[in-house]
C-alpha positions in Angstrom: -2.6 94.0 -16.7 -0.5 91.4 -14.8 3.1 90.5 -15.7 5.6 87.7 -15.1 8.4 87.9 -12.7 11.7 89.6 -14.3 13.9 86.7 -13.8 11.2 84.4 -16.0 11.5 87.4 -18.6 15.0 87.0 -18.8 15.0 83.4 -19.1 12.1 83.4 -21.9 12.6 86.6 -23.9 14.5 87.3 -26.6 14.9 89.7 -29.0 17.1 89.9 -31.9 17.3 93.2 -32.8 18.6 94.9 -35.7 21.5 96.9 -35.8 22.7 98.2 -38.7 26.4 97.0 -40.3 29.6 98.7 -39.3 33.0 97.9 -39.9 34.7 96.4 -36.7 37.7 98.9 -36.4 35.1 101.8 -36.8 33.0 100.9 -34.2 36.0 100.3 -31.6 37.1 103.7 -33.0 33.5 105.6 -32.1 33.2 102.8 -28.4 36.5 104.7 -27.2 35.6 107.0 -24.3 37.9 109.9 -23.7 38.7 111.9 -20.6 38.9 115.5 -22.4 35.8 114.9 -24.2 34.3 114.0 -21.1 35.2 117.4 -19.3 34.1 119.3 -21.7 30.6 117.5 -21.7 30.5 117.2 -17.9 32.8 119.9 -17.0 31.4 122.2 -19.2 27.3 121.8 -18.5 28.8 122.5 -14.8 30.2 125.7 -15.6 27.2 126.8 -17.0 25.2 125.6 -14.3 27.7 127.4 -12.1 27.5 130.7 -14.3 23.6 130.9 -14.2 23.3 130.3 -10.5 26.4 133.2 -9.7 24.1 135.5 -12.4 20.8 134.7 -10.4 22.9 135.3 -7.2 24.2 138.4 -7.9 20.8 139.7 -9.3 19.5 139.0 -5.8 22.4 140.7 -3.7 21.4 143.5 -5.6 17.7 142.8 -5.0 17.2 143.1 -8.9 14.2 141.0 -8.8 13.5 141.1 -12.6 17.3 140.2 -13.0 16.5 137.1 -10.4 13.4 135.8 -12.1 14.9 135.7 -15.5 18.6 134.3 -13.8 16.8 131.7 -12.3 14.6 130.8 -16.0 18.2 130.1 -17.5 19.5 128.4 -14.5 16.8 125.8 -14.3 16.8 125.1 -17.7 20.6 124.2 -17.6 20.1 122.5 -14.4 17.3 120.5 -15.4 19.3 119.1 -18.0 21.8 117.8 -15.1 18.6 115.7 -13.4 18.1 112.9 -15.7 19.7 113.5 -19.3 23.3 114.3 -17.7 22.7 111.5 -15.5 21.6 109.2 -17.9 24.8 109.1 -19.9 26.7 108.9 -16.5 25.1 105.6 -15.8 25.9 104.1 -18.7 29.8 104.9 -17.4 30.8 105.9 -21.1 31.9 109.8 -20.8 34.8 109.6 -19.1 37.6 106.9 -19.8 38.7 107.2 -15.8 35.7 104.9 -14.3 36.4 107.0 -11.5 35.5 109.9 -12.7 32.1 108.9 -14.3 31.0 108.1 -11.0 31.6 110.7 -9.5 29.9 112.7 -11.8 27.0 110.9 -11.8 26.6 111.0 -7.6 27.0 114.5 -7.7 25.0 115.2 -10.4 22.2 112.7 -8.9 23.0 114.1 -5.3 22.1 117.8 -6.9 18.9 116.8 -8.9 17.5 114.3 -6.9 18.3 111.5 -9.4 18.8 108.1 -8.0 21.0 106.1 -10.4 20.6 102.7 -8.6 17.2 101.6 -9.2 17.5 103.4 -12.9 20.4 101.6 -13.8 18.4 98.3 -13.5 15.1 100.0 -14.8 16.9 101.2 -18.0 19.4 97.8 -18.2 16.0 96.3 -18.9 15.0 99.0 -20.8 18.1 98.4 -23.6 17.7 94.9 -23.4 13.9 95.2 -24.4 13.4 98.5 -25.8 9.4 99.1 -25.9 8.8 94.8 -25.5 6.2 95.2 -22.2 6.7 92.3 -20.8 10.2 93.3 -20.0 10.5 97.1 -20.5 7.9 98.9 -18.7 10.4 101.8 -18.2 8.5 103.4 -21.2 5.2 102.5 -21.8 3.1 102.9 -24.9 0.7 105.2 -25.6 2.4 108.4 -24.7 0.5 111.4 -24.9 2.7 114.5 -25.9 0.9 117.1 -23.3 0.4 120.3 -24.7 -2.1 121.6 -21.5 -2.2 124.9 -20.6 -1.9 123.6 -17.0 0.9 121.6 -17.8 2.6 124.3 -20.1 2.4 126.8 -17.2 4.4 124.2 -14.7 6.9 123.4 -17.0 7.7 126.9 -17.4 7.4 128.2 -14.4 8.1 126.1 -11.5 7.1 122.5 -11.7 5.0 121.6 -8.7 3.2 118.2 -9.5 3.1 117.4 -13.2 3.7 113.8 -13.8 6.0 113.6 -17.5 3.6 110.5 -19.2 3.8 106.9 -18.4 7.8 106.4 -17.7 9.8 105.1 -14.8 11.5 107.2 -12.3 11.1 110.7 -10.1 10.4 112.4 -13.7 7.5 114.3 -12.2 7.3 118.0 -10.2 8.8 119.1 -6.8 6.3 117.4 -4.4 6.0 114.2 -6.0 9.4 113.9 -6.3 10.1 115.2 -2.1 6.7 112.5 -1.2 8.4 109.7 -3.6 12.0 110.2 -2.2 10.9 110.0 1.9 9.0 107.0 0.7 12.1 105.2 -0.8 13.8 106.4 2.5 11.7 104.3 4.9 10.6 101.4 2.7 11.0 98.4 4.0 13.5 95.9 1.5 11.0 92.8 0.3 7.6 94.7 1.4 5.9 96.1 -1.5 4.8 99.8 -1.9 1.5 100.1 -3.2 1.9 103.6 -4.0 4.8 103.1 -6.6 4.1 101.6 -9.9 4.4 97.8 -10.5 7.9 98.3 -12.7 8.9 99.8 -9.7 8.2 97.0 -7.1 8.9 94.4 -10.3 12.2 96.0 -10.5 13.2 96.1 -6.5 11.7 92.3 -6.1 14.1 90.9 -8.5 17.0 93.1 -7.7 17.4 93.4 -3.8 21.1 95.0 -3.8 20.2 97.7 -6.0 17.0 98.5 -3.8 19.1 98.2 -0.8 21.6 100.8 -2.2 18.8 103.0 -3.4 17.0 103.3 -0.1 20.5 104.8 1.5 20.6 107.1 -1.6 17.4 108.3 -0.6 18.3 108.8 2.5 21.5 110.6 1.6 19.6 112.9 -1.1 17.0 114.2 2.3 20.2 114.4 4.5 21.4 116.6 1.9 18.7 119.0 0.6 17.1 119.7 4.2 20.4 120.6 4.9 20.4 123.6 2.1 16.8 124.5 3.5 17.3 124.9 6.9 20.5 126.1 6.5 19.4 128.5 3.8 16.4 129.9 6.1 18.2 130.3 8.9 20.8 132.4 7.2 18.4 135.0 5.4 20.0 133.2 1.9 16.7 131.5 0.7 17.6 131.9 -3.0 20.4 129.0 -2.2 17.2 126.8 -1.9 16.4 127.5 -5.4 19.9 127.6 -6.7 20.8 124.5 -5.1 18.1 122.2 -4.3 14.8 122.8 -6.3 16.4 124.1 -9.6 15.8 120.7 -11.5 11.7 121.8 -11.5 12.1 125.2 -12.5 11.9 126.0 -16.5 11.8 122.4 -17.5 10.4 123.2 -21.1 13.1 123.0 -23.4 14.3 119.3 -21.6 11.0 118.3 -22.1 10.6 119.6 -25.6 13.6 117.7 -26.5 13.4 114.3 -24.4 9.9 113.4 -25.3 10.4 112.6 -28.9 12.5 109.5 -28.1 9.8 106.9 -28.1 6.7 108.8 -28.5 4.3 107.6 -31.0 6.3 105.0 -32.5 5.9 101.1 -33.1 6.7 98.6 -29.8 6.7 94.8 -30.1 9.5 95.5 -32.9 13.0 94.2 -33.1 14.4 97.1 -35.2 15.4 100.7 -33.1 14.5 102.2 -36.1 10.5 101.5 -36.0 10.9 102.3 -32.2 13.1 105.0 -31.5 13.7 108.6 -33.0 16.2 110.7 -33.6 15.8 114.4 -34.8 18.3 117.8 -35.0 19.0 120.2 -32.7 20.7 124.0 -32.3 23.9 123.1 -30.8 23.7 124.7 -27.2 20.4 122.2 -26.8 22.2 119.5 -28.1 25.2 120.5 -25.9 22.5 120.4 -22.9 20.9 117.4 -23.8 24.2 115.8 -24.1 24.1 114.3 -28.0 20.5 112.2 -26.7 18.4 113.6 -29.6 20.9 110.9 -31.7 18.5 108.6 -29.7 18.0 106.1 -32.3 22.5 105.5 -32.8 22.2 105.4 -29.1 20.2 102.7 -28.6 21.1 100.9 -31.4 25.0 101.3 -30.1 25.0 101.9 -26.6 28.6 101.9 -25.8 29.3 104.6 -27.8 29.6 107.5 -26.0 27.6 110.8 -26.6 30.2 112.9 -28.3 30.4 110.4 -30.8 26.4 109.4 -31.8 26.8 111.9 -34.9 29.5 110.7 -36.1 27.9 106.9 -35.6 24.9 108.6 -37.1 27.2 109.3 -40.5 28.6 105.9 -40.9 25.4 104.0 -40.7 23.1 106.9 -42.3 22.2 105.3 -46.0 20.6 102.4 -44.0 19.1 104.6 -41.1 15.4 107.1 -41.1 16.4 110.8 -42.0 16.3 112.1 -38.4 13.2 114.7 -37.8 13.8 118.0 -36.5 12.6 118.8 -33.6 9.1 120.6 -35.3 8.6 117.7 -37.1 9.3 115.4 -34.3 6.4 116.8 -32.1 4.2 117.1 -35.3 4.3 113.3 -35.6 3.8 113.0 -32.6 0.8 115.5 -32.1 -1.0 113.8 -35.3 -0.4 110.2 -34.1 -1.5 110.7 -30.8 -4.5 112.7 -32.4 -5.1 109.4 -34.7 -5.2 106.9 -31.7 -8.3 108.5 -29.9 -10.1 106.7 -32.9 -8.1 104.1 -33.5 -6.3 102.6 -30.3 -3.8 100.2 -31.9 -2.3 102.9 -34.4 1.2 103.1 -34.1 3.6 105.2 -36.7 5.6 103.2 -38.8 8.7 105.3 -39.7 9.7 104.8 -43.1 13.1 103.5 -43.8 15.0 104.9 -47.4 15.1 103.0 -50.7 18.7 101.5 -49.3 17.8 100.2 -46.0 18.0 96.4 -44.9 15.5 94.8 -43.7 16.9 91.8 -42.4 21.2 91.7 -41.1 22.9 88.4 -42.1 25.8 88.2 -39.3 25.5 88.0 -36.0 25.8 91.2 -33.6 29.3 91.0 -31.9 29.3 91.7 -28.0 30.9 95.5 -28.5 27.5 96.1 -30.6 25.1 94.6 -28.2 27.4 96.7 -25.2 25.6 98.8 -23.0 28.7 100.3 -21.5 29.2 100.0 -17.6 25.0 100.3 -17.2 24.0 96.9 -16.0 24.2 96.7 -12.0 26.0 93.4 -10.7 23.0 91.2 -11.0 21.5 92.0 -14.6 25.4 91.5 -16.0 
């Protein structure tokens, strides 16, 4: 399928999004950023990462190999959420009140976790403005397959070497595709299409050349960092550091996959109602913390300027106008049933039922604060 240039899409495509009404003063309160809560979220996640790494390293020093394997599983589980989840919220710039702290943790986590915030900022801006309207949002393309195959599950339960996690933008695959993709980005030439990359990746880089150049240099910095880790670890005999501070995003990806897949999978595209194209679900507290509260994903899309730590409060403010959040189990059951039906009816999409109290049309227009996506948009898309 061929698409129009994104510059033309921005001129012509307007999505009149329905947003659940909320009192302006309450929205301003919920949109307020807090350094204290930012430190609790980002610093707390980093502390868990350091703790699991330290325990694993201790077991390695004792040559307690069963402990090393168990330690690496928990370290990878914690670390895999640093890669795309933590960086996602930091790209929005809504975690800390102090902008420097947002940028510091964004680049620090991105360097550790092979995450390119520059290309992602461009893609994710389109994703929020045109959620699941394929002409303007190809970060996520439906249908998404909720994969549960044996080979796939084996990799995401151990070391994810080759898997690709659905039709999504970015370096969401395994270790080797990520390294190869980062290397190709580092040696690419601005203005020249890369046939090994997706149409969306090339369209973004043509549309936002300044971001592309920043991405190029960032890819080089990532390769330099991870190559240094590998060389020093091997030369000193401390090979465990390769797993602790370089390869960790690809170890034990099961939890991060299970909680992130329900965001849009199986839902409707080309609709101007987030309640129909985004899904929220409840999680146990530790997973909700590691997932940076993105299980409240519908609320995040509807009011993207609200910090992650206020999303549950936001839900309670507009609950009468929202579908009931799924449990993780019911979300997966819904996705699998939808995918099974799509095998015989390719046009089928799950139509999320709304409560009897829900509105279908909003009479007043959204304010600037309501439509805010935080500090996400790069200069060329503001």
